[in-house]
C-alpha positions in Angstrom: -25.1 35.7 16.5 -21.2 35.4 18.0 -20.5 39.1 17.5 -16.9 39.0 19.8 -15.6 35.5 18.1 -15.8 37.8 14.8 -13.3 39.7 15.8 -10.8 37.6 18.1 -7.5 38.2 16.4 -8.6 42.1 16.9 -9.2 41.6 20.4 -5.9 39.7 21.0 -4.0 42.1 19.9 -5.9 44.8 21.8 -5.4 42.9 24.7 -2.0 41.9 24.4 -1.1 45.7 23.2 -3.1 47.3 26.6 -2.3 44.7 28.9 1.4 46.4 28.8 -0.2 49.9 28.8 -2.1 49.2 32.1 0.5 46.6 33.9 -2.8 44.1 34.6 -3.9 41.4 32.6 -6.7 41.6 30.3 -9.7 38.5 29.8 -12.6 39.0 26.8 -15.4 36.3 27.5 -18.4 36.3 25.2 -22.4 36.2 26.2 -21.9 31.9 25.8 -19.3 32.0 28.5 -16.3 31.4 26.3 -13.1 32.8 26.7 -12.2 35.0 23.4 -9.1 36.4 24.5 -6.5 37.4 27.1 -3.1 37.6 28.4 -1.5 36.4 31.9 -4.3 34.0 33.4 -6.5 34.1 30.4 -4.2 33.2 27.4 -3.8 29.6 28.0 -7.7 29.6 29.0 -8.6 31.0 25.2 -11.5 28.2 24.0 -12.4 27.2 27.4 -16.3 27.7 27.9 -16.7 28.4 31.7 -19.2 27.1 33.5 -23.3 28.9 34.6 -23.3 30.6 37.2 -19.9 32.3 36.7 -19.1 36.1 37.6 -19.6 36.8 33.9 -22.9 35.3 33.1 -24.2 37.0 36.7 -23.0 40.3 35.2 -24.7 39.8 31.9 -28.2 38.4 33.2 -28.4 42.2 35.7 -29.8 44.8 34.1 -28.3 47.6 36.1 -24.9 46.0 37.2 -22.3 48.3 35.4 -19.0 46.7 37.4 -18.1 43.8 39.2 -15.2 44.3 41.3 -13.9 41.8 43.8 -10.9 43.0 45.8 -9.5 39.5 47.3 -11.2 36.4 45.0 -9.8 34.4 47.8 -12.5 36.3 50.7 -15.3 35.9 47.2 -18.0 33.6 48.0 -19.1 33.6 43.9 -15.3 33.2 43.4 -15.4 30.0 46.3 -18.3 28.1 43.6 -15.7 28.1 40.5 -14.3 24.7 39.6 -10.9 26.5 39.1 -10.7 28.1 42.7 -8.1 26.0 43.9 -5.5 26.8 40.8 -7.5 30.1 40.4 -3.8 32.6 40.1 -6.0 35.4 40.5 -5.5 37.7 43.6 -8.6 40.4 41.8 -10.3 41.6 39.1 -12.9 44.2 37.9 -15.3 43.4 35.3 -17.3 45.1 33.0 -20.2 44.3 30.5 -19.5 44.7 26.5 -22.7 46.5 25.3 -23.4 45.6 21.3 -26.8 47.6 20.0 -28.4 48.0 23.3 -27.6 44.2 24.3 -24.5 42.8 26.8 -22.7 40.4 24.8 -19.7 39.6 26.9 -17.4 41.1 29.2 -13.8 42.4 29.9 -11.7 42.0 32.7 -8.7 43.5 34.4 -7.2 40.9 36.3 -4.6 41.2 38.8 -1.7 38.3 39.4 0.3 39.4 42.1 -0.2 41.6 45.0 1.5 45.1 43.3 -1.3 44.4 40.5 -3.6 44.0 42.9 -2.4 47.2 44.7 -3.0 49.0 41.6 -6.5 47.9 41.5 -7.8 49.5 44.5 -6.0 52.3 44.5 -6.7 53.3 40.8 -10.6 51.9 40.4 -12.2 54.6 39.0 -9.7 55.9 36.9 -10.0 52.1 35.3 -13.3 51.8 35.3 -13.0 54.6 32.6 -10.3 52.9 31.3 -12.3 49.9 30.4 -15.2 51.9 29.5 -13.4 53.4 26.3 -12.4 50.1 25.9 -15.9 48.7 25.6 -16.7 51.7 23.6 -13.8 50.3 21.3 -14.6 47.2 20.6 -18.4 48.0 19.9 -17.1 50.9 17.2 -15.0 47.8 15.6 -17.8 45.8 15.6 -20.5 48.4 13.8 -16.8 48.7 11.4 -17.2 45.4 10.5 -20.8 45.1 10.2 -22.0 48.2 8.3 -18.5 50.8 8.2 -17.7 53.2 9.8 -16.5 57.1 10.5 -12.7 57.7 10.6 -13.2 60.6 13.0 -15.3 58.5 15.4 -12.3 55.9 15.5 -9.9 58.0 15.8 -11.7 60.0 18.7 -12.3 56.4 20.4 -8.5 55.8 20.1 -7.3 59.0 21.2 -9.2 58.5 24.5 -7.3 54.9 25.1 -4.2 56.2 24.3 -4.5 59.5 26.1 -4.5 56.8 28.6 -1.3 55.6 28.2 1.8 56.0 30.5 4.5 56.8 27.8 4.6 59.8 25.4 3.2 59.5 21.9 3.5 61.9 19.0 2.2 61.0 16.0 3.7 62.7 12.5 2.9 62.6 8.9 5.7 61.9 6.0 6.8 65.9 5.7 7.7 65.2 9.7 4.1 67.6 10.7 2.5 66.8 13.8 -0.6 64.7 13.4 -1.1 63.8 17.4 -0.2 63.9 20.4 -1.3 62.5 23.8 -1.7 63.8 26.6 1.6 62.0 28.7 3.5 63.8 26.1 2.4 67.1 26.9 2.7 66.9 30.4 6.3 65.1 30.2 7.7 67.6 27.5 5.5 70.9 30.0 3.4 71.8 26.8 0.5 74.1 28.0 -1.4 73.7 24.6 -1.8 71.2 21.8 1.2 71.2 18.8 -0.3 69.6 15.9 0.1 71.1 12.7 3.8 71.9 14.0 7.2 70.8 12.8 8.3 68.0 14.3 11.3 69.7 14.7 10.7 72.8 16.5 10.1 70.4 19.6 13.4 68.4 18.7 15.8 69.9 16.6 18.2 67.2 16.3 15.1 65.3 15.2 16.0 64.5 10.9 12.6 63.2 9.7 13.4 63.0 6.0 16.1 60.7 7.0 13.8 58.5 9.4 11.0 58.5 5.9 13.7 56.5 4.0 12.7 53.4 5.3 10.1 50.1 3.7 7.8 47.7 4.7 9.8 44.9 6.3 12.8 46.4 6.3 15.3 46.7 9.2 15.6 50.1 9.3 11.6 50.2 9.7 11.7 50.7 13.2 14.5 52.2 15.5 14.6 51.3 19.4 16.1 53.3 22.1 17.0 55.9 20.7 18.1 59.3 22.5 16.7 62.9 22.1 17.3 65.7 23.6 14.9 68.2 24.4 14.8 71.7 26.0 11.7 72.6 28.1 10.4 76.0 28.1 11.9 77.0 31.8 15.5 75.4 30.1 15.5 72.4 31.6 16.7 69.6 29.8 15.2 66.1 29.3 16.7 63.3 28.2 13.9 60.8 26.5 14.3 57.6 25.2 12.2 56.4 22.2 10.7 54.0 20.2 10.2 54.9 16.3 8.0 53.0 14.7 7.2 54.0 10.1 3.8 53.6 9.2 2.9 52.5 6.1 -0.1 53.2 3.3 -0.2 51.5 -0.1 3.7 50.7 0.6 4.5 54.1 0.8 6.1 55.8 4.5 3.3 57.6 5.6 4.3 59.2 8.8 5.9 57.6 12.1 4.4 57.1 15.4 7.6 58.4 18.5 6.8 57.0 21.7 9.5 58.1 24.6 9.6 58.0 28.6 12.0 60.1 30.4 15.3 58.7 31.3 15.1 59.0 35.1 11.9 56.6 35.0 14.1 54.2 33.1 16.7 54.5 35.6 14.3 53.3 38.1 12.5 50.9 36.4 16.0 49.1 35.6 16.5 49.4 39.1 13.6 47.7 40.5 14.1 45.0 38.0 17.7 44.3 39.1 16.5 44.2 42.3 14.1 41.8 42.1 16.5 39.7 40.0 18.9 40.0 43.4 16.3 38.3 45.3 17.3 35.1 43.4 21.1 35.1 43.8 23.0 33.3 46.7 24.2 36.6 47.9 20.9 37.1 48.4 20.2 34.8 51.3 21.8 36.6 54.0 23.8 34.1 56.4 27.7 34.3 57.7 27.3 31.3 59.6 29.9 28.6 58.8 27.5 26.3 58.2 25.6 29.3 55.9 28.6 29.6 53.9 29.8 25.9 53.4 25.7 25.2 52.3 26.4 28.6 49.3 29.6 27.2 48.6 28.8 23.9 47.8 25.9 24.1 45.9 27.2 26.7 43.8 29.4 24.3 42.7 26.6 21.7 42.0 24.3 24.7 40.4 25.7 23.7 36.6 24.8 20.0 36.7 21.9 18.4 35.9 21.9 16.0 39.1 18.9 16.0 40.9 18.8 18.0 44.7 17.0 16.9 47.7 16.8 20.3 50.2 15.6 19.3 53.8 14.7 21.7 56.5 12.3 23.0 58.9 9.9 25.4 57.7 10.7 29.1 57.0 14.5 27.9 56.3 15.0 29.5 53.0 14.3 26.2 51.0 12.8 27.7 47.9 15.2 30.4 48.0 18.4 27.9 48.0 16.2 26.4 45.2 15.8 29.4 42.9 19.1 30.7 43.7 20.7 26.8 42.2 18.8 27.2 39.6 19.9 31.4 38.4 23.6 30.1 39.0 23.0 27.3 36.6 23.3 27.0 32.5 19.4 27.0 33.0 19.1 30.2 34.5 17.1 31.7 30.9 14.8 28.8 31.1 11.6 28.3 33.1 11.6 27.5 37.2 8.1 26.3 37.8 7.3 25.6 41.5 5.2 22.9 42.6 4.0 22.7 46.1 2.6 18.9 46.2 0.8 20.0 50.0 -1.2 22.8 48.5 -2.7 20.6 45.5 -5.8 18.0 46.2 -4.4 14.2 45.8 -7.0 13.8 42.6 -5.7 16.7 40.8 -2.0 16.1 41.3 -0.9 13.8 38.4 -3.2 16.5 35.9 -1.4 18.9 37.6 2.0 17.5 37.3 2.0 15.8 33.7 -1.2 17.5 32.4 -3.9 16.0 30.5 -5.3 15.3 26.9 -8.9 16.5 26.0 -11.6 14.6 27.6 -9.7 12.5 30.1 -12.0 13.1 32.3 -15.3 15.8 33.2 -14.8 19.4 32.6 -11.1 18.5 30.8 -10.2 21.9 28.3 -10.5 21.6 25.0 -7.3 20.6 23.5 -5.9 19.2 26.9 -3.5 21.3 29.0 0.1 20.7 29.7 1.2 20.0 32.9 4.4 21.6 35.1 6.6 19.5 33.7 6.0 20.1 30.1 5.7 24.0 30.9 9.2 22.6 32.6 11.0 21.6 29.5 14.5 22.8 29.6 14.5 24.4 33.2 14.2 23.5 36.5 11.1 21.9 38.5 10.8 22.5 42.4 8.5 19.9 43.7 8.5 21.9 47.3 7.1 19.8 50.7 7.6 16.6 48.3 6.9 14.8 51.5 3.6 15.7 50.5 2.6 13.9 47.7 0.1 11.2 47.8 2.0 7.3 47.1 -0.4 7.1 43.4 1.5 10.3 42.8 5.1 8.7 43.5 4.5 5.8 41.4 4.6 8.1 38.4 7.2 10.8 39.3 9.8 7.8 39.8 8.8 6.9 36.2 9.4 9.7 34.6 13.0 10.6 36.3 14.1 6.9 35.8 12.9 7.8 31.6 12.8 11.6 31.3 9.3 11.0 29.1 6.3 12.1 30.2 2.4 10.4 29.3 -0.3 13.0 29.3 -3.5 11.5 31.7 -6.0 10.4 29.8 -2.9 10.3 26.6 -1.1 7.2 25.0 2.0 9.2 23.6 5.0 10.0 25.3 6.9 13.2 25.2 10.8 13.3 25.6 11.2 15.9 29.1 14.7 17.6 29.7 13.9 19.4 33.4 16.3 19.6 36.2 14.2 18.1 39.7 14.7 20.0 42.8 12.7 18.7 45.7 12.6 19.8 49.3 10.8 19.0 52.4 10.5 19.8 56.2 10.0 16.2 56.5 11.8 13.0 58.0 11.6 10.9 54.9 13.4 8.0 56.2 10.4 8.2 59.0 8.0 8.4 56.2 9.9 5.5 54.4 9.4 3.0 57.6 5.4 4.1 57.7 5.4 3.2 54.0 4.6 6.7 53.0 7.0 7.7 50.7 8.8 5.0 48.6 12.1 4.3 49.2 13.3 4.1 45.5 12.3 7.5 45.1 13.8 9.0 48.2 17.5 7.5 46.5 16.0 9.1 43.0 15.6 12.5 44.7 18.7 12.0 47.5 21.7 12.5 45.0 22.8 15.5 46.4 21.5 16.0 49.3 21.3 19.3 51.5 20.3 20.1 55.2 19.4 24.0 55.7 20.2 24.6 59.7 17.6 26.4 61.9 18.1 29.5 63.0 18.6 28.5 66.3 21.3 25.9 65.5 23.4 29.6 64.1 22.6 32.4 66.0 25.6 34.4 65.4 23.3 35.3 61.4 20.1 36.8 63.9 22.7 39.6 63.9 23.2 40.5 60.6 19.5 39.4 59.7 17.9 41.9 62.4 19.8 44.7 60.9 18.5 43.3 57.1 15.3 43.3 57.7 15.2 46.9 59.5 16.6 48.2 56.9 14.1 46.6 54.8 11.2 48.1 56.6 12.5 51.0 57.0 12.2 51.6 53.2 9.0 50.1 52.6 7.0 51.8 55.8 8.6 54.8 55.5 10.2 54.5 58.9 13.5 55.9 60.1 14.6 53.1 63.2 18.5 53.4 63.3 19.2 50.9 66.2 17.9 47.9 68.6 17.8 48.9 71.9 20.2 46.2 74.0 17.2 44.4 75.8 15.1 44.5 72.8 18.7 42.4 71.0 18.7 40.2 74.2 15.1 38.8 73.6 15.6 38.5 69.6 18.5 36.4 70.3 17.5 34.4 73.2 14.2 33.3 71.4 14.4 30.0 69.6 13.0 31.0 66.6 10.7 28.1 65.7 9.5 29.5 62.5 13.2 30.2 61.8 14.1 33.0 59.2 10.7 33.7 58.2 9.4 34.0 61.7 12.4 36.5 62.5 11.1 38.6 59.3 7.3 38.4 60.7 9.0 39.4 63.8 11.0 42.4 62.6 8.3 44.0 60.6 5.8 44.0 63.4 8.7 46.3 65.3 8.8 48.5 62.7 5.4 48.9 62.1 4.7 49.2 66.1 7.9 51.6 67.0 7.0 55.0 66.9 10.8 56.1 68.0 14.1 55.9 66.9 15.2 52.5 68.2 13.8 49.3 68.5 12.7 48.6 72.1 11.2 45.4 74.4 7.9 46.6 73.8 7.6 46.9 70.4 8.6 43.2 69.8 5.8 40.8 69.5 4.4 39.3 72.6 5.4 35.5 72.3 9.4 36.6 72.1 8.9 39.5 75.4 7.0 36.1 77.5 9.8 33.5 76.1 11.6 31.8 78.8 13.6 28.9 78.1 12.3 25.2 78.9 15.7 24.6 80.5 16.2 27.0 82.6 12.8 29.0 83.8 13.6 32.9 84.1 17.0 32.6 82.9 17.8 35.0 79.5 20.8 35.1 77.5 23.7 37.1 78.1 23.8 39.6 75.4 27.6 40.4 76.1 28.5 36.5 76.3 27.0 36.3 72.6 28.5 38.8 71.2 31.6 37.7 72.8 31.2 34.4 71.4 30.5 35.5 67.7 33.3 37.8 67.6 36.0 34.7 68.7 34.6 32.9 65.8 34.6 34.9 63.0 38.5 36.1 64.2 38.7 32.3 64.2 37.5 32.2 60.7 39.0 35.5 59.1 42.0 36.0 60.9 43.5 38.6 63.2 45.4 40.7 60.5 44.0 44.0 60.0 42.6 42.2 57.0 41.2 39.6 58.8 39.4 42.2 60.9 38.0 44.0 58.3 36.3 40.7 57.2 35.4 39.3 60.8 33.3 42.9 61.1 31.7 42.8 57.8 30.1 38.9 58.4 29.2 40.6 62.2 27.4 43.1 60.1 29.3 45.8 62.1 32.4 48.6 60.8 35.7 48.0 62.1 35.8 50.9 64.3 32.8 49.0 66.7 34.8 46.0 66.7 37.4 47.6 68.3 35.4 49.2 70.6 33.8 45.4 71.9 37.1 43.9 71.5 38.4 46.7 74.4 34.8 46.3 76.7 35.5 42.3 76.1 39.1 43.0 77.1 40.3 40.6 74.2 43.9 40.7 73.3 44.0 40.5 69.8 46.6 41.6 67.7 
């Protein structure tokens, strides 16, 4: 009996609803190892039948196992045996069996697709186990209802157990405006110490008029109210501004009540700040660098961002090529469309073509039912970023060239072509001209990609950016690690300036993160820096170190040449150097630089 498959629409709605609640992804697999419902990673997997030996099968065959928790899929021996190991984006998961009538009929999982979600699984494991148990009970009750009916009170109690887990405050009222249910979050948020069911909603929110609210009709535009503001005064006279959503409930086409969900305004502000901060990561302004080379690169990239021309970004590892690619996308008219990244070096050559262009059902052994779209299809109307393009095998280069020329793709194993509207940005740290000479890269593909070329200079060639970057990363990791380090000791700065940074900005960031972790005092000392930086000596001048004063003086001269020596010019020069105007004047005096 395929119990879970019979309630597939319900399970899909349930997983979609509660994925937002717990802020991790959910997936349901039945005992035939078929994915029945899910979100995130599991959503495109619906209908896929997993092979024997997968984690769900092991859980169902174990008589005593209640949960399986994998904190790091990359290190899990069981995960490494999975056919999808290389392509899997799941970082961690918590799995619980679904039991019905004494049998295990499937599993339900919470999946972490990013580090924040993984940390949530790690820190809230016991709480999430209870949550999964509630969901399993809820599913079992739903199955009972389908088979023989159930008591309304029992269902309401199970739903309430889940609703009490929700972070948002939730209040249900009937058509007369009487409170019929309230969850624990609402009681806590409003500072209430006892249940307020059977009381009029107006006693909590005097300005709230339920009778005007109940005039909606099914499907009418007034049936839902979003982002309404409600003023609430707690018993201790503390005023709260709540943002709420109000949804009407219907029975026999008549309004039977409403559900009010709300959060505090300050919580929403924090959420908005975090979201805005995430968006700013991908702008040109977020890419730190005030050297003339970086300024010119960002200026030129912004000019070409709104075109459809193909861009090739070259530079050493760690120079931020992917950041520039994302910034170009965010500056373009395609910014609200997909940005799809493909690392050509991380995907096995045998799988790269199907990953890029997709495949049809039956194209090869293990191909998913219904086929699968490739990265180019997923990027339709947006941007595809082909990172490490120099590592792409020649066989895939041929098809990529054809796609660029025809703007059409054909899935592996298919005969139908699909039109394509995609902007291509490629990047590499390799010398493509040398690869062409060795017949490892196609010359015609190179010319197709190299329409608008950019070269990101290594950090050692723009040392004036080091001062800005080290202070930026110091502030960043002070916040993340809850430290209060205020400056770099002069000797520590000198060591950072002289080091050649073969790993570029990425290596510099790692070094500052290390130092902030190690340092216990108010300033970064030489002893807190990584050993390779402390022990470095220039090959051509053994034992010699760069003079910090010389470097600072050189940077100041360059900044003043660029911005001028007027008062406004000095202000801009100081900002570019990452120092105050007063500090600039002190250094001018220190170096005896007479600049009027």
